[in-house]
N, C-alpha and C positions, 0 to 999 in steps of 0.2 A: 360357326365361323362368322356368320353375319353379325352376331352380337359383339365379337371381338373387333371386327372392322368398324362397326358403328361407334363403339366406345373409343377406339383409336382416333377415328375421324373427329368426333366431338371434342376429345381432349386436345388434339392438335389445334382445332379451330379455336377453342377457348384460350389456349396458350397464345396463339397468334393475336387474337383480339385483345387480350389483356396486356400483351407486350406493347401494343400501341399506346396504352395509357401510362406506361412505365417511364419515369424520368431516366435520362442517360446517366450512367455512373456505375462504379463497381459495386457499391453497397446495394442499390436497388436491383441490379442485375443478379447478384448472388442471392438476395432475398427471394427474388422471383424464381430463380432456379430451384431453391430449396422448397418453396411452396408448390411448384410444379411436380417435383418428385413425390411429395406427400400426397398430392391430389392423385397422381398415378397409382400410388399404392392403395389409396382408399377405393378407387375404381376397381383395381385388380382384386381386392378382397371381395368385392360384391360380384365380380364376374366369374371367378374361379368356381367351377362346378363342385358340388359335394361328392358326386360319384365321378371318378376319374377313369379315363381310358388308360390302357397300358402305355401308350405313347401319344405325344402331341408334337408332330413334326419331328425336329431333331432331339427333342427331350424324351428320354426314356426313364422308366422306373429303375432299371438296372444300371449300376455304375460300373464302368470299365475298370480293369485291374490296374491300369497305370494312372488313372485320374487322381487317386489320393496322394501319390508321390508328387505330382505337379502342383496340386493344391497346397501341399505343405511347403514346397519350394517358393510358392508365390506369397507365403505368409498368412495363410488362412487361419492357422492356429493362433497367431498373434491377434488377428482380427477377432477371433472367438474370445480371447482373453479380455479384449476391450469391451465386448458385449457383456461378458460376465461381470466385469468391474462396474459397468453402468447399471446393471440390474436388468438389462433388456432380455437376456436369456431366461432369467427366472420368470419374468412376465410372460414370455412366449410359452415356456413350459407349463405354466398355470393355465394359459388360454387353451393349450392343446389338451389339457387334462391327462397328461402322461404321468403315471405314478412310478414308473421305473420297473414295472412287471414285464416279464418276458412275453406274456400273452398279448401285450399291447404293442409289440414291436411292428407288426404289419400295419396297424393303424398309424403309428408314428411315421413309418416309411411313406405312407400316403400323404400325411401332413407335410413332410419335407418336400414331396413332389408338388403339392399345392403351392407351397411357398416359392419353390423354384419356378413354377409356371407363372405365378403372379409377377415375380421379379423379372423374368425373361420378357413378358409382355411389356412391363414398364420400361425396360431397357430399350427394346425395339421402338417403342413409342417415343422415348427420349431422342433417339436418332432421327425419327421422323420430324419431331419438333425442331431439333437442331438444324436439319436440312432446310426446313421451311423458314427458319429465322436467320439463316446464314447471311443473306444479302441485306436484310433490313435491320437486324439487331444482333450483330456479331458479338457485342459485349455480353449478351445473355448466353450465347452458345458455349463459351468457355466454362462458365459456371455449371451449366447443364451437364456437360460432358465430364467435368472433374467430379461432380457429385455422383454421377452414375457409377463410378467405381466403388466407393464404399457403400452406396445405398442399393446397388443392384448386382454388380459383378461379384463382389465378395460374398454377399448373401447366397447367390446361386452356388458358388463354389463350396460354401459352408454347408448348405443343405445336401449337396451331393456327397460331401465327405461324411456327414452324419449318416446318410443312407448307405454308404459303403460299409460303415461300421455295423449297421443293422444287418446288412447282407452277410457279413462275417459271422454274426450270431445266429444266422438262419431265420431271421425275422421278416425278411422281405422275399416275396416270391420272385424268382428271376424271370 
């Protein structure tokens, strides 16, 4: 837990410090927000443990029975199609090393959990940065929060939908 807090604090401090150097304007603010989100994901990839516990706070490996319906209503499948069209999903599938075999479903379920955990940490840290910048750089806050939806909220929902499908195949332990 100390590692996550330290990473959050350092990331927030770095964002605050660099925001002081940023010129005022929509383009610099949006560019800054984009770079902060990518920095958050790089840090998250380095921090998420290789061996995961069954739960991490509100995040659980098991997906509830009503979640898929809500995810679909929120357009998660459309988001997945965009990721398919851009080639992002192929790249992630290769990185995960999933070949499509049933015996690899439990490992794939853990990979979705790792991704969800990383995105959840990045989303929470985004909120901390937005709160810290609210009074001094409100122009940056809007970009941070708008980008948080496609870069963190939808990926979390997508990982949970994929894990629900794995659960339906019996590949993830409840």
